[in-house]
PyMOL commands that place a pseudoatom at each C-alpha (Angstrom):
pseudoatom trace, name=CA, resn=MET, resi=1, chain=A, elem=C, hetatm=0, pos=[8.081, -20.159, 21.045]
pseudoatom trace, name=CA, resn=GLN, resi=2, chain=A, elem=C, hetatm=0, pos=[6.216, -19.514, 24.260]
pseudoatom trace, name=CA, resn=GLN, resi=3, chain=A, elem=C, hetatm=0, pos=[4.670, -16.112, 24.808]
pseudoatom trace, name=CA, resn=HIS, resi=4, chain=A, elem=C, hetatm=0, pos=[6.587, -15.637, 28.067]
pseudoatom trace, name=CA, resn=SER, resi=5, chain=A, elem=C, hetatm=0, pos=[9.915, -16.160, 26.269]
pseudoatom trace, name=CA, resn=LEU, resi=6, chain=A, elem=C, hetatm=0, pos=[8.942, -13.682, 23.556]
pseudoatom trace, name=CA, resn=GLU, resi=7, chain=A, elem=C, hetatm=0, pos=[7.987, -11.096, 26.162]
pseudoatom trace, name=CA, resn=ASN, resi=8, chain=A, elem=C, hetatm=0, pos=[11.381, -11.561, 27.859]
pseudoatom trace, name=CA, resn=CYS, resi=9, chain=A, elem=C, hetatm=0, pos=[13.139, -11.099, 24.515]
pseudoatom trace, name=CA, resn=ILE, resi=10, chain=A, elem=C, hetatm=0, pos=[11.202, -7.914, 23.841]
pseudoatom trace, name=CA, resn=ARG, resi=11, chain=A, elem=C, hetatm=0, pos=[11.992, -6.494, 27.288]
pseudoatom trace, name=CA, resn=THR, resi=12, chain=A, elem=C, hetatm=0, pos=[15.677, -7.337, 26.871]
pseudoatom trace, name=CA, resn=LEU, resi=13, chain=A, elem=C, hetatm=0, pos=[15.878, -5.665, 23.469]
pseudoatom trace, name=CA, resn=GLU, resi=14, chain=A, elem=C, hetatm=0, pos=[14.054, -2.610, 24.821]
pseudoatom trace, name=CA, resn=LYS, resi=15, chain=A, elem=C, hetatm=0, pos=[16.507, -2.357, 27.738]
pseudoatom trace, name=CA, resn=LEU, resi=16, chain=A, elem=C, hetatm=0, pos=[19.434, -2.699, 25.338]
pseudoatom trace, name=CA, resn=ARG, resi=17, chain=A, elem=C, hetatm=0, pos=[17.988, 0.081, 23.179]
pseudoatom trace, name=CA, resn=ASP, resi=18, chain=A, elem=C, hetatm=0, pos=[17.310, 2.346, 26.168]
pseudoatom trace, name=CA, resn=VAL, resi=19, chain=A, elem=C, hetatm=0, pos=[20.722, 1.896, 27.801]
pseudoatom trace, name=CA, resn=TYR, resi=20, chain=A, elem=C, hetatm=0, pos=[22.805, 2.447, 24.652]
pseudoatom trace, name=CA, resn=HIS, resi=21, chain=A, elem=C, hetatm=0, pos=[20.450, 4.811, 22.776]
pseudoatom trace, name=CA, resn=SER, resi=22, chain=A, elem=C, hetatm=0, pos=[22.861, 7.757, 22.793]
pseudoatom trace, name=CA, resn=GLN, resi=23, chain=A, elem=C, hetatm=0, pos=[25.775, 5.657, 21.529]
pseudoatom trace, name=CA, resn=LEU, resi=24, chain=A, elem=C, hetatm=0, pos=[24.026, 3.953, 18.636]
pseudoatom trace, name=CA, resn=ASP, resi=25, chain=A, elem=C, hetatm=0, pos=[23.804, 4.786, 14.980]
pseudoatom trace, name=CA, resn=ALA, resi=26, chain=A, elem=C, hetatm=0, pos=[20.352, 5.683, 13.642]
pseudoatom trace, name=CA, resn=SER, resi=27, chain=A, elem=C, hetatm=0, pos=[20.297, 2.582, 11.431]
pseudoatom trace, name=CA, resn=VAL, resi=28, chain=A, elem=C, hetatm=0, pos=[20.983, 0.311, 14.411]
pseudoatom trace, name=CA, resn=LEU, resi=29, chain=A, elem=C, hetatm=0, pos=[18.218, 1.991, 16.405]
pseudoatom trace, name=CA, resn=ALA, resi=30, chain=A, elem=C, hetatm=0, pos=[15.852, 1.598, 13.466]
pseudoatom trace, name=CA, resn=GLU, resi=31, chain=A, elem=C, hetatm=0, pos=[16.692, -2.097, 13.184]
pseudoatom trace, name=CA, resn=LEU, resi=32, chain=A, elem=C, hetatm=0, pos=[16.145, -2.630, 16.910]
pseudoatom trace, name=CA, resn=GLU, resi=33, chain=A, elem=C, hetatm=0, pos=[12.800, -0.857, 16.673]
pseudoatom trace, name=CA, resn=ALA, resi=34, chain=A, elem=C, hetatm=0, pos=[11.797, -2.982, 13.675]
pseudoatom trace, name=CA, resn=VAL, resi=35, chain=A, elem=C, hetatm=0, pos=[12.710, -6.215, 15.470]
pseudoatom trace, name=CA, resn=ILE, resi=36, chain=A, elem=C, hetatm=0, pos=[10.888, -5.189, 18.653]
pseudoatom trace, name=CA, resn=SER, resi=37, chain=A, elem=C, hetatm=0, pos=[7.837, -4.212, 16.635]
pseudoatom trace, name=CA, resn=GLY, resi=38, chain=A, elem=C, hetatm=0, pos=[7.934, -7.483, 14.711]
pseudoatom trace, name=CA, resn=LEU, resi=39, chain=A, elem=C, hetatm=0, pos=[8.170, -9.541, 17.894]
pseudoatom trace, name=CA, resn=LYS, resi=40, chain=A, elem=C, hetatm=0, pos=[5.208, -7.660, 19.353]
pseudoatom trace, name=CA, resn=LYS, resi=41, chain=A, elem=C, hetatm=0, pos=[3.209, -8.465, 16.208]
pseudoatom trace, name=CA, resn=VAL, resi=42, chain=A, elem=C, hetatm=0, pos=[4.108, -12.137, 16.593]
pseudoatom trace, name=CA, resn=ILE, resi=43, chain=A, elem=C, hetatm=0, pos=[2.653, -12.112, 20.112]
pseudoatom trace, name=CA, resn=ASP, resi=44, chain=A, elem=C, hetatm=0, pos=[-0.473, -10.214, 19.068]
pseudoatom trace, name=CA, resn=HIS, resi=45, chain=A, elem=C, hetatm=0, pos=[-1.243, -12.064, 15.848]
pseudoatom trace, name=CA, resn=LYS, resi=46, chain=A, elem=C, hetatm=0, pos=[0.429, -15.449, 16.303]
pseudoatom trace, name=CA, resn=GLU, resi=47, chain=A, elem=C, hetatm=0, pos=[2.587, -14.997, 13.192]
pseudoatom trace, name=CA, resn=SER, resi=48, chain=A, elem=C, hetatm=0, pos=[4.285, -17.970, 11.573]
pseudoatom trace, name=CA, resn=GLU, resi=49, chain=A, elem=C, hetatm=0, pos=[7.414, -19.720, 12.843]
pseudoatom trace, name=CA, resn=VAL, resi=50, chain=A, elem=C, hetatm=0, pos=[9.242, -18.662, 9.666]
pseudoatom trace, name=CA, resn=GLN, resi=51, chain=A, elem=C, hetatm=0, pos=[8.750, -14.994, 10.500]
pseudoatom trace, name=CA, resn=LEU, resi=52, chain=A, elem=C, hetatm=0, pos=[9.786, -15.642, 14.092]
pseudoatom trace, name=CA, resn=GLY, resi=53, chain=A, elem=C, hetatm=0, pos=[12.999, -17.288, 12.903]
pseudoatom trace, name=CA, resn=ASN, resi=54, chain=A, elem=C, hetatm=0, pos=[13.740, -14.344, 10.639]
pseudoatom trace, name=CA, resn=LEU, resi=55, chain=A, elem=C, hetatm=0, pos=[13.129, -11.896, 13.492]
pseudoatom trace, name=CA, resn=GLY, resi=56, chain=A, elem=C, hetatm=0, pos=[15.393, -13.954, 15.747]
pseudoatom trace, name=CA, resn=LEU, resi=57, chain=A, elem=C, hetatm=0, pos=[18.214, -13.715, 13.238]
pseudoatom trace, name=CA, resn=ARG, resi=58, chain=A, elem=C, hetatm=0, pos=[17.665, -9.975, 12.859]
pseudoatom trace, name=CA, resn=ALA, resi=59, chain=A, elem=C, hetatm=0, pos=[17.687, -9.572, 16.653]
pseudoatom trace, name=CA, resn=ILE, resi=60, chain=A, elem=C, hetatm=0, pos=[21.008, -11.391, 16.940]
pseudoatom trace, name=CA, resn=GLN, resi=61, chain=A, elem=C, hetatm=0, pos=[22.494, -9.237, 14.173]
pseudoatom trace, name=CA, resn=ALA, resi=62, chain=A, elem=C, hetatm=0, pos=[21.269, -6.053, 15.889]
pseudoatom trace, name=CA, resn=ILE, resi=63, chain=A, elem=C, hetatm=0, pos=[22.723, -7.169, 19.225]
pseudoatom trace, name=CA, resn=SER, resi=64, chain=A, elem=C, hetatm=0, pos=[26.006, -7.883, 17.460]
pseudoatom trace, name=CA, resn=LEU, resi=65, chain=A, elem=C, hetatm=0, pos=[26.046, -4.349, 16.028]
pseudoatom trace, name=CA, resn=VAL, resi=66, chain=A, elem=C, hetatm=0, pos=[25.336, -2.825, 19.444]
pseudoatom trace, name=CA, resn=ILE, resi=67, chain=A, elem=C, hetatm=0, pos=[28.120, -4.808, 21.096]
pseudoatom trace, name=CA, resn=SER, resi=68, chain=A, elem=C, hetatm=0, pos=[30.540, -3.904, 18.328]
pseudoatom trace, name=CA, resn=LEU, resi=69, chain=A, elem=C, hetatm=0, pos=[29.726, -0.190, 18.461]
pseudoatom trace, name=CA, resn=VAL, resi=70, chain=A, elem=C, hetatm=0, pos=[29.839, 0.015, 22.245]
pseudoatom trace, name=CA, resn=SER, resi=71, chain=A, elem=C, hetatm=0, pos=[33.104, -1.899, 22.511]
pseudoatom trace, name=CA, resn=ASN, resi=72, chain=A, elem=C, hetatm=0, pos=[34.686, 0.277, 19.783]
pseudoatom trace, name=CA, resn=LEU, resi=73, chain=A, elem=C, hetatm=0, pos=[33.597, 3.421, 21.642]
pseudoatom trace, name=CA, resn=LYS, resi=74, chain=A, elem=C, hetatm=0, pos=[35.048, 2.128, 24.896]
pseudoatom trace, name=CA, resn=ASP, resi=75, chain=A, elem=C, hetatm=0, pos=[38.332, 1.337, 23.131]
pseudoatom trace, name=CA, resn=LEU, resi=76, chain=A, elem=C, hetatm=0, pos=[38.477, 4.860, 21.729]
pseudoatom trace, name=CA, resn=MET, resi=77, chain=A, elem=C, hetatm=0, pos=[37.880, 6.359, 25.159]
pseudoatom trace, name=CA, resn=LYS, resi=78, chain=A, elem=C, hetatm=0, pos=[40.889, 4.597, 26.688]
for i in range(1, 78): cmd.bond("trace and resi %d" % i, "trace and resi %d" % (i + 1))
show_as sticks, trace
zoom trace
């Protein structure tokens, strides 16, 4: 994956974390932090494609959790 694409992914995950920080469970925040940290290591150390694929899957799962939690909170507030 190109470095520019990885940097965009990192920025997007950081924005997601920052916007919904107060609404997220500690485990979701920890997972987001772990994924962001892992992606930064990939950029810095040119980690393997296998690790990048694993981080991509973890990122998608974390985004899914954020969307689920935020949408459940919005439903409760109605």
